[in-house]
Each structure stands twice: as structure tokens, then as C-alpha cells.
N, C-alpha and C positions, 0 to 999 in steps of 0.2 A: 733494167735496174731503176729507172726513174718511176716505174709504175708503183712500187711499194711506198715511195715517198708521197706520191700523188694521193694514194689511198689514205695514208696517214693524215695528210693535210685535210682531206674531205671529212674524215672522222673527227678531227679536232675542230673543224668549223661547226660540225653538228653538235658536239657536246660542249664546246667552249674551251677556253684556256684552263689549264690546271690552276686551281685555287687552293691556297693553303687553308687548313681548318682554322676557324677563329680561335684565338687564345682564350682559354677559360680563365676568367678572373676568379681568384679564390674568394669564397663566401666568407665574410667576416664572422667572427665568433664573439658572442656576448657571454660573459662569465659572472656568476654570482659568488660573492664572498660572504658567506654566512658564518658569523663569529658567535661563539658561546663561551664567554670567559676567555680562557687560554687555549681554546680549541677552535678549529675551523671544520666545516662540513666538506667532506670529499667523497668522490665516487671511486671506490677501489675497483679496479678492472683486472680481469684475466682474459687475455685475447691472444689467440695464436701462440700459446705457450709463454706469453710475457705477462708479468704482473707489474702494474703501475697504478697510479691514482691521478685523477684530475679534479678540478673544481667543477661543480654543476654548471652547465651552460650548453650552448649549441649555436647553430648557425642562425644568422640574421636573415629572415625571409625577405623577398622582394617587397618593397613598399613599407617595410617595418624599420623602425629605428633600433639601434642597439639597446636603448633603454626599454623599449617595448619587448624586444626579444628576450632580454634577461629575465624579466618578470614572467613571461610565458614559459621559457625553458625551465626556470626554477620550479614553477608549479607543475609542469608536465613531468619532470623527472623525480620530484620529491614530495609532491602534494602541498608543499609549503606556499603560503601567501605572504608577500612581503612588500615593502616599499624600498625605494632606492634612497640611501643616505647621500651618496656621492660617487662620482667616477673616481676610482683610486688611481688607475694608470692604464696606459695602453701598451701593447707589445705584440708579440707574434706567438702563435700556437700552431705548430706544424706548418709553417710558411703561410699561415693565414693571419690577417690582422685580427687582434683581439682587444676587447674593451673589458676591463675588470671593474665591477661595481660593488661597493660595500652595501649590504642589505641591512635594513632596519625594520622595526615593527614587524618582526617575523612571527607569523601565527601558524600553529599546527605542530605536528610531530613528523619528522622526515620519514617518509615511506616510499620505497621504490615504486614508480608508476610509469605510465606511458610506454613509448616504444622500448625503453630500456627494460622494463618489467617483462614485456612480451618476448624480447630477445634473450632474456636471462636463461642461460643453460651452462653446464659445466665447462664447455670449451669457449664460452663467450659470456663471462659473468660480470655482474654489476652489483656492488654492495655499497650502500650508504653507511658512512661511519664518521665519527668525530676524530680528528687528529690534532696532536700537539706539534709544535715546531720540531721537537726532538724526533718525531716519527716521520717527518717529511722524506728524508733520505731513504729510510728503510721501506717506505711505501712506494718509492720511486715517483714522488709527486712531479707531474709534468705540466708545463715545461719547467726545467730545473731553475731557470733564472727568476721564477716567482718566489722561490723558497725564502730568500733573504728578506725581501720587502714584506712578505706575508708573515714571517716570524716577527719582524719589528712591529707590524700592525697588531698582531694578537698579544704581544708582550705588553703593549701600552693600551690595550682595549678594555673599555668598561662595558662593551656590548655584551648583552646576554639575551637569549631568546626565551 
């Protein structure tokens, strides 16, 4: 009976003790808030049978600041070029830290581009569109907790692209 334990001990010495996998730290998200009068630019999604909308943005790459990421992501997804007016707020997006930036000096016309354009198909669609605060709920703007602050922002906004 002692023999199987001895074999197991030898094997463990050879491969080392069990180690748990390192915890993956969620990659922060940088989000562009592009306002045109009483509307904001959103990406309407249809994915796995669900319809919802998000603001343009994406993951902050290693060695990149959230401010750098938001400018890159906005251009990659929409072809728009802009400057940052200010950081509006921070929060969470699908359990990821998120920084929301108000964009200014926006140049160009929004056109779907980058990985989103390449992945665009009926079962995983991306559509750029302008939305008013009244449309946020119907569009399923995600995350839901940004709807109120975003509605307040565009209600008092003089921003226009």
C-alpha cells in the first residue's frame, strides 16, 4: 500500500507542487462620449440573439493610458478624430473598470471601421447611430447606470460635431 504514495511523492517532486493559475486582472475600458446637440453616438449591437448599445470604446492596451486608448478606439471604431475635453466619470462596464471621456473638436463623419467592421455580420452586428436620451432604454444602452448621467450631460450640452 505504501508503494502508490511513494510513487505519487516522486511524481510531485518532479513536477513541483500544484499552483493555482494567476488571477486575470480585467483590462480597463476607455469610453468615448461623442455628443452632437441632444444626441450621443452609440454602437448598436446584435450579438448572440441580444440587442443592446454601448458607447464607442475598448480595452486599454499595456503601456497605454486610458486617454490614449479612448482616442485610438474612437478612431479605430468610427474613423472619427477628436480631442478629449475632460474625464466625465469612472465606473464599471461588465466588471471592468471604465473611464468615460467627453470628446471635443470631433472631425469626420462616423463610419464603422476596424475590427468591428470586419466582424460585422447578421449574428454579430455593429451599427453606429445617434441616440437621444429618450432612446437609451429601448436601445438597451449598457451599462444601464450611465443612462441618467448621460441624459443630464446631453440635456445641457452645447457640444456639436
